[in-house]
C-alpha positions as CSV (number, residue, x, y, z in Angstrom):
1,M,73.8,-3.0,2.2
2,V,73.9,0.9,2.2
3,K,75.7,2.7,-0.6
4,N,78.2,5.4,0.2
5,S,78.1,7.7,-2.7
6,P,80.4,10.7,-2.9
7,A,77.4,12.7,-4.1
8,G,75.7,11.9,-0.8
9,Y,78.4,13.5,1.2
10,L,78.3,16.6,-1.0
11,L,74.6,16.8,-0.4
12,V,75.1,16.8,3.4
13,V,77.8,19.4,3.2
14,S,75.5,21.6,1.1
15,S,72.7,21.0,3.7
16,A,75.1,22.0,6.5
17,L,75.9,25.2,4.7
18,L,72.2,26.1,4.3
19,F,71.5,25.3,7.9
20,A,74.4,27.5,9.0
21,A,73.2,30.4,6.8
22,G,69.7,30.2,8.2
23,G,71.1,29.8,11.7
24,N,73.1,33.0,11.5
25,L,70.1,34.9,10.3
26,V,67.9,33.5,13.1
27,K,70.7,34.3,15.6
28,A,70.6,37.9,14.5
29,L,66.9,38.0,15.1
30,F,67.4,36.6,18.6
31,K,69.5,39.8,19.3
32,L,66.6,41.9,18.1
33,G,64.5,40.4,20.9
34,Y,62.4,37.9,18.9
35,S,61.4,34.7,20.8
36,P,63.2,31.5,19.8
37,L,60.0,29.6,20.1
38,V,58.2,32.0,17.7
39,L,61.0,31.8,15.2
40,A,61.1,28.0,15.4
41,Q,57.5,27.6,14.4
42,L,57.6,30.3,11.7
43,R,60.3,28.4,9.8
44,I,58.3,25.2,10.0
45,W,55.2,26.9,8.8
46,A,57.1,28.7,6.0
47,A,58.7,25.4,4.9
48,F,55.4,23.6,4.8
49,T,53.7,26.4,2.9
50,W,56.4,26.6,0.3
51,L,56.4,22.9,-0.2
52,F,52.7,22.4,-0.3
53,L,52.1,25.1,-2.9
54,S,55.0,23.9,-5.0
55,L,53.8,20.3,-5.1
56,L,50.2,21.4,-5.7
57,L,51.3,23.3,-8.8
58,L,54.1,21.0,-10.1
59,R,53.7,17.4,-8.7
60,P,50.3,17.0,-7.1
61,S,50.7,13.2,-7.1
62,L,53.2,13.5,-4.3
63,L,50.5,15.0,-2.0
64,R,48.9,11.6,-1.8
65,V,50.2,8.9,0.5
66,G,48.8,5.5,1.7
67,R,46.9,5.5,5.0
68,R,49.4,3.0,6.5
69,E,52.2,5.6,6.1
70,L,50.3,8.4,7.9
71,P,51.2,7.4,11.5
72,A,54.9,7.0,10.6
73,L,54.9,10.4,8.9
74,A,53.0,12.0,11.8
75,V,55.6,10.7,14.3
76,F,58.5,11.8,12.0
77,G,57.0,15.3,11.8
78,G,55.9,15.6,15.4
79,V,58.8,14.0,17.2
80,G,61.6,14.3,14.6
81,L,61.1,17.8,13.0
82,A,59.0,19.7,15.5
83,G,60.5,17.9,18.6
84,V,64.1,18.6,17.7
85,Q,63.4,22.2,17.0
86,L,61.2,22.8,20.1
87,S,63.7,21.1,22.4
88,Y,66.6,22.9,20.9
89,Y,65.1,26.3,21.2
90,L,63.9,25.6,24.7
91,T,67.5,24.6,25.5
92,I,69.1,27.8,24.1
93,A,66.6,29.8,26.1
94,R,68.4,28.4,29.2
95,I,72.0,27.8,28.2
96,N,74.5,29.2,25.6
97,I,73.8,28.3,22.0
98,A,77.4,26.9,21.7
99,V,76.8,24.4,24.5
100,A,73.3,23.6,23.3
101,L,74.6,22.7,19.9
102,L,77.5,20.6,21.4
103,V,75.1,18.6,23.6
104,Q,72.8,18.0,20.7
105,Y,75.6,16.5,18.7
106,L,75.9,13.8,21.4
107,G,72.9,12.3,19.6
108,L,75.3,11.1,16.9
109,V,76.7,8.6,19.4
110,A,73.2,7.1,19.7
111,V,72.9,7.0,15.9
112,T,76.2,5.1,15.5
113,A,75.4,2.8,18.4
114,F,72.0,2.1,17.0
115,E,73.5,1.1,13.6
116,R,76.0,-1.2,15.3
117,Y,73.8,-2.9,17.9
118,H,70.3,-2.7,16.6
119,R,70.6,-2.7,12.8
120,R,73.6,-5.1,13.1
121,Q,75.7,-3.1,10.7
122,A,79.5,-3.2,11.1
123,V,80.9,0.1,12.3
124,G,84.7,0.3,11.6
125,A,87.3,1.9,13.8
126,R,87.5,4.8,11.4
127,V,83.9,5.7,11.9
128,W,84.3,5.8,15.7
129,T,87.5,7.9,15.2
130,A,85.7,10.3,12.9
131,L,82.9,10.6,15.5
132,G,85.4,11.4,18.2
133,L,87.2,14.0,16.0
134,V,84.0,15.9,15.1
135,L,82.7,16.0,18.7
136,I,86.0,17.3,20.0
137,G,86.2,19.6,17.0
138,A,82.7,20.9,17.7
139,F,83.6,21.6,21.3
140,F,86.3,24.0,20.2
141,A,84.6,25.3,17.0
142,V,81.5,26.5,18.9
143,G,83.7,28.1,21.6
144,A,82.4,25.8,24.4
145,Y,85.8,25.9,26.0
146,Q,85.2,29.4,27.4
147,P,85.2,29.3,31.2
148,A,82.0,31.4,31.5
149,L,80.1,28.6,29.7
150,F,80.9,26.1,32.4
151,R,78.3,27.5,34.7
152,V,76.0,24.5,34.5
153,N,72.3,25.1,34.2
154,L,70.9,21.6,34.9
155,P,67.5,22.1,33.4
156,G,69.2,23.5,30.2
157,V,71.6,20.6,30.0
158,M,68.8,18.1,30.5
159,L,66.8,19.7,27.7
160,G,69.9,19.6,25.6
161,L,70.1,15.8,26.1
162,V,66.4,15.6,25.1
163,S,67.2,17.6,22.0
164,A,70.1,15.1,21.3
165,A,67.6,12.2,21.5
166,F,65.2,13.9,19.1
167,F,68.1,14.7,16.8
168,A,69.1,11.0,16.7
169,F,65.5,10.0,16.2
170,Y,65.2,12.5,13.3
171,I,68.2,11.1,11.5
172,L,67.3,7.4,12.0
173,R,63.6,7.9,11.2
174,A,64.3,9.9,8.0
175,S,66.7,7.2,6.8
176,T,64.0,4.6,7.2
177,L,61.3,6.6,5.5
178,A,63.7,7.5,2.6
179,R,63.8,3.9,1.6
180,R,60.2,3.7,0.6
181,L,58.8,7.3,0.1
182,D,59.7,10.3,-2.0
183,T,61.7,12.9,-0.2
184,W,59.1,15.7,-0.9
185,T,56.3,13.6,0.5
186,I,58.2,12.8,3.6
187,L,58.9,16.5,4.2
188,L,55.4,17.6,3.3
189,Y,53.8,15.4,5.9
190,G,56.6,16.0,8.3
191,F,56.4,19.8,8.2
192,G,52.6,19.5,8.2
193,S,52.5,17.4,11.4
194,G,55.0,19.8,12.9
195,S,52.9,22.8,12.0
196,I,49.8,21.3,13.6
197,L,51.7,20.6,16.8
198,W,53.0,24.1,16.9
199,L,49.5,25.4,16.6
200,A,48.5,23.2,19.5
201,F,51.5,24.5,21.5
202,D,50.4,28.1,20.8
203,A,46.9,27.4,21.9
204,V,48.1,25.9,25.2
205,T,50.8,28.5,26.0
206,R,49.0,31.4,24.4
207,T,52.1,32.3,22.5
208,G,51.7,35.6,20.6
209,L,52.9,35.9,17.0
210,P,54.8,38.9,15.7
211,M,52.7,41.7,14.1
212,D,55.6,43.1,12.0
213,W,55.1,41.8,8.4
214,R,58.9,42.2,7.8
215,I,59.7,39.3,10.2
216,W,57.3,37.1,8.3
217,I,59.1,37.8,5.0
218,V,62.5,37.1,6.6
219,M,61.3,33.9,8.1
220,A,59.7,32.9,4.8
221,L,63.2,33.1,3.3
222,V,64.7,31.1,6.2
223,G,61.9,28.6,5.8
224,L,62.7,28.1,2.1
225,V,66.5,28.1,2.1
226,G,67.6,27.3,5.7
227,T,64.8,24.8,6.5
228,L,63.1,23.2,3.4
229,A,66.1,23.1,1.1
230,A,68.5,22.1,3.9
231,H,66.3,19.3,5.2
232,A,65.6,18.1,1.6
233,L,69.3,17.8,0.8
234,F,69.9,15.9,4.0
235,V,67.0,13.4,3.5
236,I,68.0,12.8,-0.2
237,A,71.6,12.1,1.0
238,L,70.2,9.4,3.4
239,R,69.3,7.4,0.3
240,T,73.0,7.0,-0.5
241,I,74.9,7.1,2.7
242,R,74.5,5.7,6.2
243,P,72.8,7.8,8.9
244,S,75.9,7.8,11.1
245,S,78.0,9.1,8.2
246,A,75.4,11.7,7.3
247,G,75.3,12.9,11.0
248,I,79.1,13.1,11.2
249,V,79.3,15.2,8.0
250,A,76.5,17.4,9.2
251,T,78.7,18.7,12.0
252,A,80.2,20.9,9.3
253,E,77.4,23.3,10.2
254,P,79.3,25.2,13.0
255,V,82.3,25.4,10.6
256,F,80.2,27.2,8.0
257,A,78.4,29.2,10.7
258,G,81.7,30.5,12.0
259,L,82.9,31.3,8.5
260,I,79.8,33.1,7.6
261,A,79.8,35.1,10.8
262,F,83.5,36.0,10.1
263,L,83.0,37.0,6.5
264,V,79.6,38.7,6.7
265,L,79.1,39.8,10.3
266,G,82.7,40.5,11.1
267,D,82.8,38.2,14.1
268,R,86.3,37.3,15.3
269,L,87.5,33.7,15.0
270,H,89.8,32.5,17.8
271,P,92.7,30.1,17.2
272,L,91.0,27.4,19.1
273,Q,87.9,27.7,17.0
274,V,89.9,27.4,13.9
275,A,91.6,24.3,15.3
276,G,88.2,22.9,16.1
277,A,87.0,23.5,12.6
278,A,90.1,21.6,11.3
279,L,89.3,18.7,13.5
280,I,85.8,18.6,12.1
281,V,87.1,18.6,8.6
282,A,89.5,15.8,9.6
283,G,86.6,13.8,11.0
284,I,84.6,14.3,7.8
285,V,87.5,13.1,5.6
286,T,88.0,10.1,7.9
287,V,84.4,9.0,7.7
288,Q,84.5,9.3,3.9
289,L,87.6,7.1,3.8
290,A,85.9,4.7,6.1
291,S,83.0,4.4,3.6
292,R,85.4,2.7,1.2
293,E,86.2,-0.1,3.6
294,H,84.5,-3.4,2.9
295,T,83.6,-3.8,6.6
296,L,81.5,-0.6,6.6
297,T,78.9,-2.2,4.4
298,T,79.1,-5.8,5.6
299,P,76.5,-6.8,8.3
300,V,77.8,-8.1,11.6
301,L,77.6,-11.9,11.7
302,Q,75.5,-13.3,14.5
Protein backbone atom coordinates (compact mmCIF):
# COMPACT_ATOMS: atom_id res chain seq x y z
CA MET A 1 0.00 0.00 0.00
CA VAL A 2 1.31 3.47 -0.93
CA LYS A 3 0.54 6.40 1.30
CA ASN A 4 -0.87 9.57 -0.20
CA SER A 5 0.29 12.30 2.14
CA PRO A 6 -0.75 15.93 1.50
CA ALA A 7 2.87 16.85 2.20
CA GLY A 8 3.90 14.73 -0.78
CA TYR A 9 1.72 16.75 -3.13
CA LEU A 10 3.14 19.99 -1.72
CA LEU A 11 6.66 18.70 -2.38
CA VAL A 12 5.84 17.95 -6.03
CA VAL A 13 4.26 21.38 -6.49
CA SER A 14 7.41 22.96 -5.01
CA SER A 15 9.52 20.82 -7.32
CA ALA A 16 7.49 21.97 -10.33
CA LEU A 17 8.02 25.59 -9.31
CA LEU A 18 11.81 25.12 -9.15
CA PHE A 19 11.86 23.26 -12.47
CA ALA A 20 9.86 26.11 -14.04
CA ALA A 21 12.21 28.76 -12.65
CA GLY A 22 15.25 26.90 -13.96
CA GLY A 23 13.55 26.27 -17.28
CA ASN A 24 12.81 29.96 -17.82
CA LEU A 25 16.43 30.84 -17.14
CA VAL A 26 17.67 28.16 -19.53
CA LYS A 27 15.15 29.33 -22.13
CA ALA A 28 16.67 32.82 -21.91
CA LEU A 29 20.10 31.32 -22.51
CA PHE A 30 18.77 29.53 -25.60
CA LYS A 31 17.92 32.94 -27.04
CA LEU A 32 21.49 34.07 -26.44
CA GLY A 33 22.71 31.27 -28.70
CA TYR A 34 23.87 28.67 -26.19
CA SER A 35 23.47 25.05 -27.28
CA PRO A 36 20.71 23.07 -25.51
CA LEU A 37 23.04 20.06 -25.33
CA VAL A 38 25.74 22.06 -23.59
CA LEU A 39 23.31 23.53 -21.06
CA ALA A 40 21.81 20.11 -20.34
CA GLN A 41 25.12 18.66 -19.28
CA LEU A 42 26.21 21.75 -17.35
CA ARG A 43 23.19 21.47 -15.07
CA ILE A 44 23.87 17.77 -14.45
CA TRP A 45 27.53 18.44 -13.66
CA ALA A 46 26.63 21.35 -11.40
CA ALA A 47 24.02 19.32 -9.53
CA PHE A 48 26.49 16.45 -9.01
CA THR A 49 29.25 18.79 -7.80
CA TRP A 50 26.97 20.59 -5.32
CA LEU A 51 25.65 17.32 -3.93
CA PHE A 52 29.01 15.53 -3.75
CA LEU A 53 30.71 18.38 -1.88
CA SER A 54 27.75 18.82 0.47
CA LEU A 55 27.62 15.14 1.39
CA LEU A 56 31.39 14.94 1.71
CA LEU A 57 31.30 17.71 4.31
CA LEU A 58 28.01 16.99 6.07
CA ARG A 59 27.00 13.35 5.60
CA PRO A 60 29.85 11.30 4.16
CA SER A 61 28.11 8.05 5.11
CA LEU A 62 25.64 8.64 2.26
CA LEU A 63 28.49 8.46 -0.26
CA ARG A 64 28.73 4.72 0.33
CA VAL A 65 26.35 2.21 -1.19
CA GLY A 66 26.31 -1.56 -1.56
CA ARG A 67 27.75 -3.04 -4.74
CA ARG A 68 24.45 -4.68 -5.56
CA GLU A 69 22.83 -1.26 -5.84
CA LEU A 70 25.40 0.17 -8.26
CA PRO A 71 23.88 -1.25 -11.49
CA ALA A 72 20.41 0.02 -10.57
CA LEU A 73 21.75 3.47 -9.71
CA ALA A 74 23.83 3.59 -12.91
CA VAL A 75 20.77 2.75 -15.00
CA PHE A 76 18.72 5.35 -13.14
CA GLY A 77 21.33 8.02 -13.80
CA GLY A 78 22.21 7.04 -17.35
CA VAL A 79 18.73 6.24 -18.63
CA GLY A 80 16.51 8.18 -16.25
CA LEU A 81 18.31 11.45 -15.53
CA ALA A 82 20.71 11.83 -18.46
CA GLY A 83 18.43 10.06 -20.94
CA VAL A 84 15.41 12.22 -20.33
CA GLN A 85 17.44 15.43 -20.53
CA LEU A 86 19.42 14.43 -23.61
CA SER A 87 16.33 13.26 -25.51
CA TYR A 88 14.35 16.34 -24.46
CA TYR A 89 17.04 18.79 -25.55
CA LEU A 90 17.53 16.92 -28.83
CA THR A 91 13.77 17.20 -29.31
CA ILE A 92 13.56 20.95 -28.73
CA ALA A 93 16.40 21.40 -31.20
CA ARG A 94 13.96 20.10 -33.86
CA ILE A 95 10.48 21.10 -32.71
CA ASN A 96 8.95 23.87 -30.62
CA ILE A 97 9.52 23.65 -26.86
CA ALA A 98 5.77 23.73 -26.21
CA VAL A 99 5.11 20.70 -28.41
CA ALA A 100 8.16 18.88 -27.01
CA LEU A 101 6.92 19.33 -23.44
CA LEU A 102 3.43 18.19 -24.40
CA VAL A 103 4.73 15.03 -26.10
CA GLN A 104 6.93 14.29 -23.07
CA TYR A 105 3.91 14.43 -20.79
CA LEU A 106 2.42 11.52 -22.73
CA GLY A 107 4.80 9.43 -20.64
CA LEU A 108 2.35 9.87 -17.78
CA VAL A 109 -0.06 7.57 -19.60
CA ALA A 110 2.62 4.87 -19.52
CA VAL A 111 3.24 5.48 -15.80
CA THR A 112 -0.44 5.14 -14.94
CA ALA A 113 -0.88 2.06 -17.13
CA PHE A 114 2.22 0.48 -15.58
CA GLU A 115 0.76 0.92 -12.11
CA ARG A 116 -2.54 -0.58 -13.16
CA TYR A 117 -1.41 -3.54 -15.24
CA HIS A 118 2.10 -4.38 -14.00
CA ARG A 119 2.09 -3.40 -10.35
CA ARG A 120 -1.55 -4.50 -10.08
CA GLN A 121 -2.59 -1.35 -8.22
CA ALA A 122 -6.15 -0.15 -8.68
CA VAL A 123 -6.43 3.10 -10.59
CA GLY A 124 -9.74 4.81 -10.03
CA ALA A 125 -11.77 6.75 -12.57
CA ARG A 126 -10.77 10.00 -10.91
CA VAL A 127 -7.08 9.33 -11.62
CA TRP A 128 -7.77 8.76 -15.34
CA THR A 129 -9.95 11.87 -15.34
CA ALA A 130 -7.19 13.88 -13.71
CA LEU A 131 -4.71 12.59 -16.28
CA GLY A 132 -6.99 13.63 -19.10
CA LEU A 133 -7.49 17.08 -17.58
CA VAL A 134 -3.79 17.81 -17.16
CA LEU A 135 -2.90 16.59 -20.66
CA ILE A 136 -5.61 18.72 -22.26
CA GLY A 137 -4.68 21.59 -19.97
CA ALA A 138 -0.99 21.26 -20.89
CA PHE A 139 -1.93 21.39 -24.59
CA PHE A 140 -3.43 24.84 -24.09
CA ALA A 141 -1.13 26.07 -21.32
CA VAL A 142 2.02 25.63 -23.43
CA GLY A 143 0.35 27.16 -26.47
CA ALA A 144 0.47 23.98 -28.57
CA TYR A 145 -2.83 24.99 -30.20
CA GLN A 146 -1.11 27.59 -32.39
CA PRO A 147 -1.48 26.71 -36.12
CA ALA A 148 2.21 27.32 -36.83
CA LEU A 149 3.15 24.50 -34.46
CA PHE A 150 1.22 21.89 -36.42
CA ARG A 151 3.96 21.67 -39.03
CA VAL A 152 5.03 18.20 -38.05
CA ASN A 153 8.71 17.41 -37.88
CA LEU A 154 8.66 13.62 -37.79
CA PRO A 155 12.18 13.12 -36.35
CA GLY A 156 11.39 15.69 -33.67
CA VAL A 157 8.12 14.01 -32.75
CA MET A 158 9.79 10.59 -32.60
CA LEU A 159 12.49 11.98 -30.33
CA GLY A 160 9.73 13.50 -28.22
CA LEU A 161 8.15 10.08 -27.79
CA VAL A 162 11.56 8.70 -26.79
CA SER A 163 11.79 11.50 -24.24
CA ALA A 164 8.33 10.54 -22.96
CA ALA A 165 9.52 6.96 -22.47
CA PHE A 166 12.59 8.16 -20.56
CA PHE A 167 10.37 10.45 -18.48
CA ALA A 168 8.13 7.54 -17.52
CA PHE A 169 11.17 5.37 -16.71
CA TYR A 170 12.62 8.13 -14.51
CA ILE A 171 9.44 8.42 -12.43
CA LEU A 172 8.93 4.67 -12.03
CA ARG A 173 12.58 3.89 -11.34
CA ALA A 174 12.90 6.70 -8.82
CA SER A 175 9.82 5.44 -6.98
CA THR A 176 11.37 1.96 -6.73
CA LEU A 177 14.77 3.17 -5.50
CA ALA A 178 13.15 5.55 -2.99
CA ARG A 179 11.75 2.55 -1.13
CA ARG A 180 15.17 1.31 -0.07
CA LEU A 181 17.78 4.08 -0.50
CA ASP A 182 18.27 7.59 0.83
CA THR A 183 17.19 10.33 -1.58
CA TRP A 184 20.60 12.00 -1.58
CA THR A 185 22.38 8.73 -2.33
CA ILE A 186 20.03 8.05 -5.23
CA LEU A 187 20.63 11.48 -6.72
CA LEU A 188 24.38 11.45 -6.09
CA TYR A 189 24.92 8.25 -8.05
CA GLY A 190 22.26 9.24 -10.55
CA PHE A 191 23.86 12.58 -11.35
CA GLY A 192 27.29 10.93 -11.24
CA SER A 193 26.32 8.33 -13.84
CA GLY A 194 24.71 11.01 -15.95
CA SER A 195 27.84 13.16 -15.78
CA ILE A 196 30.01 10.29 -16.98
CA LEU A 197 27.70 9.64 -19.91
CA TRP A 198 27.76 13.30 -20.87
CA LEU A 199 31.57 13.22 -20.87
CA ALA A 200 31.44 10.20 -23.17
CA PHE A 201 28.94 12.05 -25.40
CA ASP A 202 31.30 15.02 -25.63
CA ALA A 203 34.22 12.78 -26.48
CA VAL A 204 32.30 11.16 -29.34
CA THR A 205 30.67 14.31 -30.70
CA ARG A 206 33.55 16.65 -29.85
CA THR A 207 31.13 19.06 -28.26
CA GLY A 208 32.82 22.29 -27.21
CA LEU A 209 32.14 23.79 -23.79
CA PRO A 210 31.58 27.55 -23.26
CA MET A 211 34.63 29.62 -22.37
CA ASP A 212 32.70 32.43 -20.71
CA TRP A 213 32.97 31.95 -16.93
CA ARG A 214 29.67 33.77 -16.41
CA ILE A 215 27.65 31.00 -18.05
CA TRP A 216 29.25 28.51 -15.67
CA ILE A 217 28.12 30.59 -12.69
CA VAL A 218 24.58 30.86 -14.04
CA MET A 219 24.40 27.12 -14.70
CA ALA A 220 25.82 26.41 -11.24
CA LEU A 221 22.79 28.24 -9.85
CA VAL A 222 20.44 26.36 -12.18
CA GLY A 223 22.13 23.11 -11.18
CA LEU A 224 21.58 23.84 -7.48
CA VAL A 225 18.02 25.21 -7.53
CA GLY A 226 16.42 24.13 -10.80
CA THR A 227 18.01 20.67 -10.92
CA LEU A 228 19.30 19.30 -7.60
CA ALA A 229 16.65 20.82 -5.31
CA ALA A 230 13.86 20.20 -7.82
CA HIS A 231 14.75 16.53 -8.31
CA ALA A 232 15.27 16.03 -4.57
CA LEU A 233 11.81 17.33 -3.72
CA PHE A 234 10.27 15.09 -6.37
CA VAL A 235 12.08 11.93 -5.24
CA ILE A 236 11.27 12.61 -1.59
CA ALA A 237 7.62 12.99 -2.56
CA LEU A 238 7.67 9.55 -4.20
CA ARG A 239 8.07 8.06 -0.72
CA THR A 240 4.58 9.24 0.20
CA ILE A 241 2.54 9.39 -3.02
CA ARG A 242 2.16 7.16 -6.04
CA PRO A 243 4.21 7.75 -9.20
CA SER A 244 1.11 8.43 -11.30
CA SER A 245 -0.12 11.03 -8.82
CA ALA A 246 3.32 12.65 -8.62
CA GLY A 247 3.55 12.82 -12.41
CA ILE A 248 0.12 14.39 -12.73
CA VAL A 249 0.91 17.04 -10.10
CA ALA A 250 4.26 17.71 -11.80
CA THR A 251 2.37 19.10 -14.80
CA ALA A 252 2.04 22.27 -12.73
CA GLU A 253 5.45 23.16 -14.21
CA PRO A 254 4.09 24.90 -17.36
CA VAL A 255 1.61 26.80 -15.16
CA PHE A 256 4.45 28.16 -13.04
CA ALA A 257 6.63 28.70 -16.12
CA GLY A 258 3.94 30.81 -17.76
CA LEU A 259 3.34 32.77 -14.56
CA ILE A 260 7.04 33.48 -14.09
CA ALA A 261 7.40 34.51 -17.72
CA PHE A 262 4.44 36.86 -17.30
CA LEU A 263 5.55 38.43 -14.01
CA VAL A 264 9.31 38.56 -14.60
CA LEU A 265 9.86 38.57 -18.36
CA GLY A 266 6.71 40.40 -19.35
CA ASP A 267 5.47 37.65 -21.66
CA ARG A 268 1.82 37.84 -22.63
CA LEU A 269 -0.61 35.17 -21.45
CA HIS A 270 -3.36 34.32 -23.91
CA PRO A 271 -6.88 33.41 -22.69
CA LEU A 272 -6.50 29.83 -23.93
CA GLN A 273 -3.27 29.46 -21.96
CA VAL A 274 -5.03 30.67 -18.81
CA ALA A 275 -7.84 28.18 -19.49
CA GLY A 276 -5.25 25.43 -19.91
CA ALA A 277 -3.65 26.35 -16.60
CA ALA A 278 -7.08 26.15 -14.96
CA LEU A 279 -7.57 22.63 -16.37
CA ILE A 280 -4.21 21.55 -14.98
CA VAL A 281 -5.13 22.88 -11.55
CA ALA A 282 -8.46 21.04 -11.81
CA GLY A 283 -6.60 17.84 -12.68
CA ILE A 284 -4.26 18.24 -9.70
CA VAL A 285 -7.19 18.80 -7.35
CA THR A 286 -8.95 15.77 -8.84
CA VAL A 287 -6.00 13.45 -8.29
CA GLN A 288 -5.69 14.66 -4.70
CA LEU A 289 -9.34 13.87 -4.12
CA ALA A 290 -8.80 10.48 -5.73
CA SER A 291 -6.05 9.72 -3.22
CA ARG A 292 -8.67 9.66 -0.50
CA GLU A 293 -10.63 6.90 -2.17
CA HIS A 294 -10.16 3.46 -0.70
CA THR A 295 -9.80 1.91 -4.14
CA LEU A 296 -6.73 3.99 -4.88
CA THR A 297 -4.64 2.07 -2.38
CA THR A 298 -6.23 -1.33 -2.72
CA PRO A 299 -4.43 -3.83 -5.00
CA VAL A 300 -6.40 -5.29 -7.87
CA LEU A 301 -7.67 -8.79 -7.05
CA GLN A 302 -6.41 -11.45 -9.41
